[in-house]
KEMILO-484927 format. One record per atom (N, C-alpha, C): residue number from 1; residue in one letter; z, y, x negated. Coordinates in nm, 4 decimals. Layout:
BEGIN
@seq: NUM&type: A&pz: Z&py: Y&px: X
...
//
This chain:
BEGIN
@seq: 1&type: M&pz: -6.3989&py: -2.1714&px: 6.0642
@seq: 1&type: M&pz: -6.2910&py: -2.1450&px: 6.1548
@seq: 1&type: M&pz: -6.1781&py: -2.2446&px: 6.1326
@seq: 2&type: E&pz: -6.2200&py: -2.3710&px: 6.1159
@seq: 2&type: E&pz: -6.1207&py: -2.4758&px: 6.0875
@seq: 2&type: E&pz: -6.0425&py: -2.4416&px: 5.9627
@seq: 3&type: E&pz: -6.1168&py: -2.3902&px: 5.8672
@seq: 3&type: E&pz: -6.0544&py: -2.3574&px: 5.7400
@seq: 3&type: E&pz: -5.9526&py: -2.2450&px: 5.7582
@seq: 4&type: I&pz: -5.9839&py: -2.1485&px: 5.8410
@seq: 4&type: I&pz: -5.8931&py: -2.0357&px: 5.8659
@seq: 4&type: I&pz: -5.7676&py: -2.0870&px: 5.9365
@seq: 5&type: I&pz: -5.7874&py: -2.1723&px: 6.0346
@seq: 5&type: I&pz: -5.6731&py: -2.2287&px: 6.1087
@seq: 5&type: I&pz: -5.5872&py: -2.3117&px: 6.0131
@seq: 6&type: G&pz: -5.6501&py: -2.3881&px: 5.9287
@seq: 6&type: G&pz: -5.5761&py: -2.4672&px: 5.8298
@seq: 6&type: G&pz: -5.4966&py: -2.3782&px: 5.7358
@seq: 7&type: R&pz: -5.5600&py: -2.2695&px: 5.6902
@seq: 7&type: R&pz: -5.4929&py: -2.1758&px: 5.6002
@seq: 7&type: R&pz: -5.3746&py: -2.1089&px: 5.6697
@seq: 8&type: L&pz: -5.3952&py: -2.0703&px: 5.7965
@seq: 8&type: L&pz: -5.2867&py: -2.0084&px: 5.8741
@seq: 8&type: L&pz: -5.1716&py: -2.1074&px: 5.8943
@seq: 9&type: S&pz: -5.2078&py: -2.2309&px: 5.9154
@seq: 9&type: S&pz: -5.1064&py: -2.3348&px: 5.9319
@seq: 9&type: S&pz: -5.0262&py: -2.3523&px: 5.8030
@seq: 10&type: E&pz: -5.0960&py: -2.3493&px: 5.6897
@seq: 10&type: E&pz: -5.0269&py: -2.3609&px: 5.5609
@seq: 10&type: E&pz: -4.9336&py: -2.2412&px: 5.5383
@seq: 11&type: I&pz: -4.9833&py: -2.1237&px: 5.5712
@seq: 11&type: I&pz: -4.9030&py: -2.0020&px: 5.5544
@seq: 11&type: I&pz: -4.7796&py: -2.0089&px: 5.6438
@seq: 12&type: E&pz: -4.8019&py: -2.0543&px: 5.7685
@seq: 12&type: E&pz: -4.6893&py: -2.0668&px: 5.8630
@seq: 12&type: E&pz: -4.5887&py: -2.1686&px: 5.8121
@seq: 13&type: S&pz: -4.6338&py: -2.2797&px: 5.7583
@seq: 13&type: S&pz: -4.5447&py: -2.3814&px: 5.7030
@seq: 13&type: S&pz: -4.4665&py: -2.3262&px: 5.5842
@seq: 14&type: A&pz: -4.5365&py: -2.2533&px: 5.4975
@seq: 14&type: A&pz: -4.4706&py: -2.1937&px: 5.3811
@seq: 14&type: A&pz: -4.3675&py: -2.0905&px: 5.4256
@seq: 15&type: A&pz: -4.4030&py: -2.0095&px: 5.5237
@seq: 15&type: A&pz: -4.3107&py: -1.9078&px: 5.5753
@seq: 15&type: A&pz: -4.1897&py: -1.9749&px: 5.6392
@seq: 16&type: S&pz: -4.2139&py: -2.0822&px: 5.7115
@seq: 16&type: S&pz: -4.1048&py: -2.1564&px: 5.7749
@seq: 16&type: S&pz: -4.0118&py: -2.2160&px: 5.6692
@seq: 17&type: A&pz: -4.0705&py: -2.2700&px: 5.5621
@seq: 17&type: A&pz: -3.9903&py: -2.3267&px: 5.4540
@seq: 17&type: A&pz: -3.9077&py: -2.2177&px: 5.3857
@seq: 18&type: I&pz: -3.9700&py: -2.1009&px: 5.3651
@seq: 18&type: I&pz: -3.8982&py: -1.9881&px: 5.3042
@seq: 18&type: I&pz: -3.7835&py: -1.9450&px: 5.3945
@seq: 19&type: M&pz: -3.8088&py: -1.9375&px: 5.5236
@seq: 19&type: M&pz: -3.7047&py: -1.8979&px: 5.6191
@seq: 19&type: M&pz: -3.5913&py: -2.0013&px: 5.6224
@seq: 20&type: D&pz: -3.6263&py: -2.1294&px: 5.6189
@seq: 20&type: D&pz: -3.5244&py: -2.2350&px: 5.6169
@seq: 20&type: D&pz: -3.4387&py: -2.2241&px: 5.4905
@seq: 21&type: E&pz: -3.5058&py: -2.2036&px: 5.3766
@seq: 21&type: E&pz: -3.4341&py: -2.1909&px: 5.2493
@seq: 21&type: E&pz: -3.3441&py: -2.0679&px: 5.2510
@seq: 22&type: A&pz: -3.3948&py: -1.9569&px: 5.3069
@seq: 22&type: A&pz: -3.3144&py: -1.8346&px: 5.3170
@seq: 22&type: A&pz: -3.1935&py: -1.8583&px: 5.4071
@seq: 23&type: G&pz: -3.2124&py: -1.9321&px: 5.5157
@seq: 23&type: G&pz: -3.1018&py: -1.9649&px: 5.6061
@seq: 23&type: G&pz: -2.9962&py: -2.0495&px: 5.5359
@seq: 24&type: E&pz: -3.0411&py: -2.1460&px: 5.4559
@seq: 24&type: E&pz: -2.9477&py: -2.2304&px: 5.3820
@seq: 24&type: E&pz: -2.8703&py: -2.1486&px: 5.2783
@seq: 25&type: K&pz: -2.9432&py: -2.0588&px: 5.2088
@seq: 25&type: K&pz: -2.8772&py: -1.9735&px: 5.1101
@seq: 25&type: K&pz: -2.7760&py: -1.8810&px: 5.1780
@seq: 26&type: K&pz: -2.8170&py: -1.8284&px: 5.2942
@seq: 26&type: K&pz: -2.7277&py: -1.7409&px: 5.3691
@seq: 26&type: K&pz: -2.6018&py: -1.8175&px: 5.4094
@seq: 27&type: K&pz: -2.6176&py: -1.9393&px: 5.4570
@seq: 27&type: K&pz: -2.5034&py: -2.0235&px: 5.4966
@seq: 27&type: K&pz: -2.4155&py: -2.0530&px: 5.3761
@seq: 28&type: A&pz: -2.4778&py: -2.0875&px: 5.2622
@seq: 28&type: A&pz: -2.4015&py: -2.1163&px: 5.1409
@seq: 28&type: A&pz: -2.3241&py: -1.9927&px: 5.0947
@seq: 29&type: M&pz: -2.3896&py: -1.8767&px: 5.1006
@seq: 29&type: M&pz: -2.3216&py: -1.7534&px: 5.0607
@seq: 29&type: M&pz: -2.2080&py: -1.7208&px: 5.1564
@seq: 30&type: S&pz: -2.2319&py: -1.7420&px: 5.2837
@seq: 30&type: S&pz: -2.1284&py: -1.7178&px: 5.3837
@seq: 30&type: S&pz: -2.0088&py: -1.8094&px: 5.3603
@seq: 31&type: D&pz: -2.0367&py: -1.9372&px: 5.3338
@seq: 31&type: D&pz: -1.9289&py: -2.0326&px: 5.3062
@seq: 31&type: D&pz: -1.8513&py: -1.9925&px: 5.1807
@seq: 32&type: E&pz: -1.9230&py: -1.9496&px: 5.0772
@seq: 32&type: E&pz: -1.8600&py: -1.9077&px: 4.9523
@seq: 32&type: E&pz: -1.7738&py: -1.7836&px: 4.9743
@seq: 33&type: L&pz: -1.8257&py: -1.6887&px: 5.0495
@seq: 33&type: L&pz: -1.7481&py: -1.5686&px: 5.0801
@seq: 33&type: L&pz: -1.6227&py: -1.6032&px: 5.1606
@seq: 34&type: E&pz: -1.6366&py: -1.6934&px: 5.2543
@seq: 34&type: E&pz: -1.5219&py: -1.7366&px: 5.3355
@seq: 34&type: E&pz: -1.4170&py: -1.8045&px: 5.2474
@seq: 35&type: R&pz: -1.4642&py: -1.8890&px: 5.1540
@seq: 35&type: R&pz: -1.3722&py: -1.9567&px: 5.0619
@seq: 35&type: R&pz: -1.3004&py: -1.8539&px: 4.9736
@seq: 36&type: M&pz: -1.3774&py: -1.7574&px: 4.9230
@seq: 36&type: M&pz: -1.3186&py: -1.6542&px: 4.8380
@seq: 36&type: M&pz: -1.2178&py: -1.5694&px: 4.9157
@seq: 37&type: K&pz: -1.2522&py: -1.5387&px: 5.0399
@seq: 37&type: K&pz: -1.1628&py: -1.4593&px: 5.1245
@seq: 37&type: K&pz: -1.0319&py: -1.5343&px: 5.1491
@seq: 38&type: K&pz: -1.0423&py: -1.6644&px: 5.1768
@seq: 38&type: K&pz: -0.9222&py: -1.7454&px: 5.1999
@seq: 38&type: K&pz: -0.8397&py: -1.7552&px: 5.0718
@seq: 39&type: E&pz: -0.9066&py: -1.7750&px: 4.9592
@seq: 39&type: E&pz: -0.8371&py: -1.7838&px: 4.8308
@seq: 39&type: E&pz: -0.7641&py: -1.6530&px: 4.8006
@seq: 40&type: W&pz: -0.8327&py: -1.5400&px: 4.8238
@seq: 40&type: W&pz: -0.7720&py: -1.4100&px: 4.8007
@seq: 40&type: W&pz: -0.6515&py: -1.3892&px: 4.8935
@seq: 41&type: S&pz: -0.6700&py: -1.4263&px: 5.0205
@seq: 41&type: S&pz: -0.5626&py: -1.4113&px: 5.1181
@seq: 41&type: S&pz: -0.4423&py: -1.4981&px: 5.0809
@seq: 42&type: D&pz: -0.4679&py: -1.6221&px: 5.0418
@seq: 42&type: D&pz: -0.3593&py: -1.7124&px: 5.0013
@seq: 42&type: D&pz: -0.2879&py: -1.6582&px: 4.8780
@seq: 43&type: N&pz: -0.3654&py: -1.6070&px: 4.7830
@seq: 43&type: N&pz: -0.3081&py: -1.5510&px: 4.6610
@seq: 43&type: N&pz: -0.2229&py: -1.4285&px: 4.6927
@seq: 44&type: L&pz: -0.2737&py: -1.3433&px: 4.7801
@seq: 44&type: L&pz: -0.1988&py: -1.2246&px: 4.8206
@seq: 44&type: L&pz: -0.0691&py: -1.2647&px: 4.8901
@seq: 45&type: E&pz: -0.0765&py: -1.3635&px: 4.9776
@seq: 45&type: E&pz: 0.0427&py: -1.4119&px: 5.0476
@seq: 45&type: E&pz: 0.1456&py: -1.4652&px: 4.9474
@seq: 46&type: K&pz: 0.0988&py: -1.5407&px: 4.8502
@seq: 46&type: K&pz: 0.1878&py: -1.5964&px: 4.7476
@seq: 46&type: K&pz: 0.2535&py: -1.4845&px: 4.6680
@seq: 47&type: Q&pz: 0.1741&py: -1.3865&px: 4.6258
@seq: 47&type: Q&pz: 0.2278&py: -1.2746&px: 4.5481
@seq: 47&type: Q&pz: 0.3295&py: -1.1956&px: 4.6310
@seq: 48&type: T&pz: 0.2983&py: -1.1762&px: 4.7580
@seq: 48&type: T&pz: 0.3886&py: -1.1025&px: 4.8463
@seq: 48&type: T&pz: 0.5215&py: -1.1764&px: 4.8596
@seq: 49&type: Q&pz: 0.5151&py: -1.3071&px: 4.8813
@seq: 49&type: Q&pz: 0.6376&py: -1.3866&px: 4.8941
@seq: 49&type: Q&pz: 0.7183&py: -1.3850&px: 4.7647
@seq: 50&type: E&pz: 0.6496&py: -1.3928&px: 4.6511
@seq: 50&type: E&pz: 0.7197&py: -1.3868&px: 4.5227
@seq: 50&type: E&pz: 0.7888&py: -1.2523&px: 4.5044
@seq: 51&type: K&pz: 0.7208&py: -1.1439&px: 4.5419
@seq: 51&type: K&pz: 0.7787&py: -1.0105&px: 4.5295
@seq: 51&type: K&pz: 0.8985&py: -0.9948&px: 4.6228
@seq: 52&type: I&pz: 0.8858&py: -1.0456&px: 4.7443
@seq: 52&type: I&pz: 0.9968&py: -1.0392&px: 4.8400
@seq: 52&type: I&pz: 1.1165&py: -1.1158&px: 4.7852
@seq: 53&type: E&pz: 1.0921&py: -1.2335&px: 4.7314
@seq: 53&type: E&pz: 1.2007&py: -1.3146&px: 4.6750
@seq: 53&type: E&pz: 1.2652&py: -1.2432&px: 4.5567
@seq: 54&type: Q&pz: 1.1838&py: -1.1814&px: 4.4727
@seq: 54&type: Q&pz: 1.2361&py: -1.1065&px: 4.3580
@seq: 54&type: Q&pz: 1.3248&py: -0.9915&px: 4.4062
@seq: 55&type: L&pz: 1.2770&py: -0.9191&px: 4.5078
@seq: 55&type: L&pz: 1.3547&py: -0.8073&px: 4.5615
@seq: 55&type: L&pz: 1.4851&py: -0.8562&px: 4.6247
@seq: 56&type: R&pz: 1.4800&py: -0.9703&px: 4.6931
@seq: 56&type: R&pz: 1.6031&py: -1.0273&px: 4.7516
@seq: 56&type: R&pz: 1.7035&py: -1.0596&px: 4.6422
@seq: 57&type: K&pz: 1.6561&py: -1.1193&px: 4.5340
@seq: 57&type: K&pz: 1.7461&py: -1.1533&px: 4.4241
@seq: 57&type: K&pz: 1.8058&py: -1.0273&px: 4.3628
@seq: 58&type: E&pz: 1.7207&py: -0.9260&px: 4.3407
@seq: 58&type: E&pz: 1.7699&py: -0.8012&px: 4.2830
@seq: 58&type: E&pz: 1.8717&py: -0.7346&px: 4.3748
@seq: 59&type: M&pz: 1.8409&py: -0.7317&px: 4.5043
@seq: 59&type: M&pz: 1.9331&py: -0.6708&px: 4.6002
@seq: 59&type: M&pz: 2.0629&py: -0.7504&px: 4.6073
@seq: 60&type: G&pz: 2.0513&py: -0.8828&px: 4.6040
@seq: 60&type: G&pz: 2.1709&py: -0.9671&px: 4.6055
@seq: 60&type: G&pz: 2.2574&py: -0.9403&px: 4.4836
@seq: 61&type: A&pz: 2.1945&py: -0.9260&px: 4.3684
@seq: 61&type: A&pz: 2.2695&py: -0.8966&px: 4.2460
@seq: 61&type: A&pz: 2.3341&py: -0.7590&px: 4.2548
@seq: 62&type: D&pz: 2.2605&py: -0.6612&px: 4.3077
@seq: 62&type: D&pz: 2.3155&py: -0.5267&px: 4.3237
@seq: 62&type: D&pz: 2.4356&py: -0.5277&px: 4.4183
@seq: 63&type: I&pz: 2.4216&py: -0.5988&px: 4.5275
@seq: 63&type: I&pz: 2.5312&py: -0.6077&px: 4.6250
@seq: 63&type: I&pz: 2.6507&py: -0.6780&px: 4.5620
@seq: 64&type: E&pz: 2.6238&py: -0.7849&px: 4.4890
@seq: 64&type: E&pz: 2.7315&py: -0.8592&px: 4.4224
@seq: 64&type: E&pz: 2.8039&py: -0.7699&px: 4.3220
@seq: 65&type: N&pz: 2.7285&py: -0.6935&px: 4.2444
@seq: 65&type: N&pz: 2.7901&py: -0.6029&px: 4.1467
@seq: 65&type: N&pz: 2.8720&py: -0.4943&px: 4.2161
@seq: 66&type: S&pz: 2.8179&py: -0.4408&px: 4.3243
@seq: 66&type: S&pz: 2.8880&py: -0.3373&px: 4.3988
@seq: 66&type: S&pz: 3.0172&py: -0.3926&px: 4.4587
@seq: 67&type: L&pz: 3.0101&py: -0.5119&px: 4.5134
@seq: 67&type: L&pz: 3.1282&py: -0.5756&px: 4.5716
@seq: 67&type: L&pz: 3.2328&py: -0.6032&px: 4.4642
@seq: 68&type: K&pz: 3.1874&py: -0.6502&px: 4.3493
@seq: 68&type: K&pz: 3.2789&py: -0.6771&px: 4.2382
@seq: 68&type: K&pz: 3.3489&py: -0.5482&px: 4.1948
@seq: 69&type: L&pz: 3.2720&py: -0.4391&px: 4.1862
@seq: 69&type: L&pz: 3.3281&py: -0.3107&px: 4.1477
@seq: 69&type: L&pz: 3.4300&py: -0.2615&px: 4.2506
@seq: 70&type: Q&pz: 3.3967&py: -0.2767&px: 4.3781
@seq: 70&type: Q&pz: 3.4896&py: -0.2354&px: 4.4838
@seq: 70&type: Q&pz: 3.6176&py: -0.3177&px: 4.4795
@seq: 71&type: K&pz: 3.6058&py: -0.4482&px: 4.4559
@seq: 71&type: K&pz: 3.7249&py: -0.5334&px: 4.4468
@seq: 71&type: K&pz: 3.8127&py: -0.4909&px: 4.3298
@seq: 72&type: E&pz: 3.7492&py: -0.4605&px: 4.2169
@seq: 72&type: E&pz: 3.8242&py: -0.4169&px: 4.0991
@seq: 72&type: E&pz: 3.8960&py: -0.2857&px: 4.1260
@seq: 73&type: K&pz: 3.8277&py: -0.1919&px: 4.1921
@seq: 73&type: K&pz: 3.8904&py: -0.0643&px: 4.2260
@seq: 73&type: K&pz: 4.0072&py: -0.0849&px: 4.3215
@seq: 74&type: A&pz: 3.9893&py: -0.1748&px: 4.4183
@seq: 74&type: A&pz: 4.0970&py: -0.2035&px: 4.5142
@seq: 74&type: A&pz: 4.2168&py: -0.2646&px: 4.4426
@seq: 75&type: K&pz: 4.1926&py: -0.3552&px: 4.3489
@seq: 75&type: K&pz: 4.3022&py: -0.4155&px: 4.2720
@seq: 75&type: K&pz: 4.3768&py: -0.3089&px: 4.1930
@seq: 76&type: Q&pz: 4.3012&py: -0.2182&px: 4.1303
@seq: 76&type: Q&pz: 4.3639&py: -0.1116&px: 4.0526
@seq: 76&type: Q&pz: 4.4458&py: -0.0194&px: 4.1434
@seq: 77&type: Y&pz: 4.3928&py: 0.0108&px: 4.2603
@seq: 77&type: Y&pz: 4.4631&py: 0.0973&px: 4.3550
@seq: 77&type: Y&pz: 4.5926&py: 0.0308&px: 4.4025
@seq: 78&type: I&pz: 4.5858&py: -0.0969&px: 4.4358
@seq: 78&type: I&pz: 4.7051&py: -0.1699&px: 4.4801
@seq: 78&type: I&pz: 4.8070&py: -0.1780&px: 4.3668
@seq: 79&type: K&pz: 4.7592&py: -0.2028&px: 4.2463
@seq: 79&type: K&pz: 4.8495&py: -0.2076&px: 4.1308
@seq: 79&type: K&pz: 4.9181&py: -0.0728&px: 4.1128
@seq: 80&type: K&pz: 4.8421&py: 0.0349&px: 4.1247
@seq: 80&type: K&pz: 4.8990&py: 0.1685&px: 4.1108
@seq: 80&type: K&pz: 5.0026&py: 0.1953&px: 4.2201
@seq: 81&type: M&pz: 4.9734&py: 0.1508&px: 4.3410
@seq: 81&type: M&pz: 5.0681&py: 0.1686&px: 4.4514
@seq: 81&type: M&pz: 5.1970&py: 0.0907&px: 4.4251
@seq: 82&type: H&pz: 5.1863&py: -0.0315&px: 4.3746
@seq: 82&type: H&pz: 5.3039&py: -0.1120&px: 4.3408
@seq: 82&type: H&pz: 5.3852&py: -0.0430&px: 4.2301
@seq: 83&type: E&pz: 5.3157&py: 0.0100&px: 4.1313
@seq: 83&type: E&pz: 5.3848&py: 0.0798&px: 4.0220
@seq: 83&type: E&pz: 5.4594&py: 0.2015&px: 4.0753
@seq: 84&type: L&pz: 5.3928&py: 0.2788&px: 4.1606
@seq: 84&type: L&pz: 5.4591&py: 0.3960&px: 4.2194
@seq: 84&type: L&pz: 5.5795&py: 0.3561&px: 4.3031
@seq: 85&type: Y&pz: 5.5626&py: 0.2485&px: 4.3794
@seq: 85&type: Y&pz: 5.6744&py: 0.2017&px: 4.4619
@seq: 85&type: Y&pz: 5.7901&py: 0.1565&px: 4.3737
@seq: 86&type: N&pz: 5.7585&py: 0.0778&px: 4.2711
@seq: 86&type: N&pz: 5.8643&py: 0.0280&px: 4.1825
@seq: 86&type: N&pz: 5.9349&py: 0.1428&px: 4.1094
@seq: 87&type: E&pz: 5.8596&py: 0.2458&px: 4.0718
@seq: 87&type: E&pz: 5.9189&py: 0.3600&px: 4.0024
@seq: 87&type: E&pz: 6.0012&py: 0.4481&px: 4.0967
@seq: 88&type: N&pz: 5.9569&py: 0.4576&px: 4.2217
@seq: 88&type: N&pz: 6.0173&py: 0.5561&px: 4.3130
@seq: 88&type: N&pz: 6.0847&py: 0.4975&px: 4.4370
@seq: 89&type: H&pz: 6.1034&py: 0.3667&px: 4.4425
@seq: 89&type: H&pz: 6.1557&py: 0.3109&px: 4.5679
@seq: 89&type: H&pz: 6.2968&py: 0.3595&px: 4.5979
@seq: 90&type: D&pz: 6.3789&py: 0.3798&px: 4.4959
@seq: 90&type: D&pz: 6.5137&py: 0.4330&px: 4.5215
@seq: 90&type: D&pz: 6.5043&py: 0.5726&px: 4.5812
@seq: 91&type: S&pz: 6.4153&py: 0.6524&px: 4.5266
@seq: 91&type: S&pz: 6.3962&py: 0.7875&px: 4.5775
@seq: 91&type: S&pz: 6.3441&py: 0.7847&px: 4.7208
@seq: 92&type: Y&pz: 6.2505&py: 0.6932&px: 4.7488
@seq: 92&type: Y&pz: 6.1953&py: 0.6795&px: 4.8854
@seq: 92&type: Y&pz: 6.3058&py: 0.6394&px: 4.9836
@seq: 93&type: V&pz: 6.3904&py: 0.5450&px: 4.9432
@seq: 93&type: V&pz: 6.4992&py: 0.4976&px: 5.0300
@seq: 93&type: V&pz: 6.5984&py: 0.6105&px: 5.0552
@seq: 94&type: N&pz: 6.6356&py: 0.6809&px: 4.9503
@seq: 94&type: N&pz: 6.7304&py: 0.7919&px: 4.9666
@seq: 94&type: N&pz: 6.6726&py: 0.9006&px: 5.0556
@seq: 95&type: S&pz: 6.5463&py: 0.9335&px: 5.0345
@seq: 95&type: S&pz: 6.4816&py: 1.0365&px: 5.1140
@seq: 95&type: S&pz: 6.4756&py: 0.9946&px: 5.2613
@seq: 96&type: L&pz: 6.4401&py: 0.8703&px: 5.2858
@seq: 96&type: L&pz: 6.4335&py: 0.8186&px: 5.4226
@seq: 96&type: L&pz: 6.5726&py: 0.8175&px: 5.4864
@seq: 97&type: F&pz: 6.6714&py: 0.7752&px: 5.4102
@seq: 97&type: F&pz: 6.8097&py: 0.7714&px: 5.4602
@seq: 97&type: F&pz: 6.8565&py: 0.9117&px: 5.4961
@seq: 98&type: D&pz: 6.8283&py: 1.0081&px: 5.4077
@seq: 98&type: D&pz: 6.8673&py: 1.1479&px: 5.4342
@seq: 98&type: D&pz: 6.8004&py: 1.1996&px: 5.5612
@seq: 99&type: E&pz: 6.6736&py: 1.1674&px: 5.5807
@seq: 99&type: E&pz: 6.6025&py: 1.2117&px: 5.7018
@seq: 99&type: E&pz: 6.6615&py: 1.1474&px: 5.8269
@seq: 100&type: L&pz: 6.7008&py: 1.0218&px: 5.8187
@seq: 100&type: L&pz: 6.7622&py: 0.9538&px: 5.9329
@seq: 100&type: L&pz: 6.8981&py: 1.0163&px: 5.9665
@seq: 101&type: I&pz: 6.9719&py: 1.0483&px: 5.8660
@seq: 101&type: I&pz: 7.1021&py: 1.1089&px: 5.8856
@seq: 101&type: I&pz: 7.0862&py: 1.2465&px: 5.9532
@seq: 102&type: K&pz: 6.9877&py: 1.3255&px: 5.9069
@seq: 102&type: K&pz: 6.9630&py: 1.4574&px: 5.9650
@seq: 102&type: K&pz: 6.9260&py: 1.4464&px: 6.1122
@seq: 103&type: V&pz: 6.8465&py: 1.3470&px: 6.1459
@seq: 103&type: V&pz: 6.8021&py: 1.3288&px: 6.2833
@seq: 103&type: V&pz: 6.9195&py: 1.2861&px: 6.3699
@seq: 104&type: A&pz: 7.0041&py: 1.2001&px: 6.3142
@seq: 104&type: A&pz: 7.1171&py: 1.1487&px: 6.3904
@seq: 104&type: A&pz: 7.2208&py: 1.2567&px: 6.4155
@seq: 105&type: L&pz: 7.2330&py: 1.3523&px: 6.3300
@seq: 105&type: L&pz: 7.3341&py: 1.4576&px: 6.3452
@seq: 105&type: L&pz: 7.2809&py: 1.5633&px: 6.4336
//
């Protein structure tokens, strides 16, 4: 009987040691998974920020190009208006004068 109790005690000790080792492995795996999850999350955050910054730069360049194009078009339009005025200002003055005279009469 003593021998059976001793054997059961040994089995219980071995089972307890196995359970303790399994608990430690589980904790180590959990810690490793947590570390990997944080690393993945940090990496994703970094990639997201880099992509956002890249898109901001691209959009800024697009806006800058669009603004430059609009300024150039405005300069050309103003130049064309000045040319038309310089070519036709006598005609504009005469036409305006004639209209004023008609109204006054």
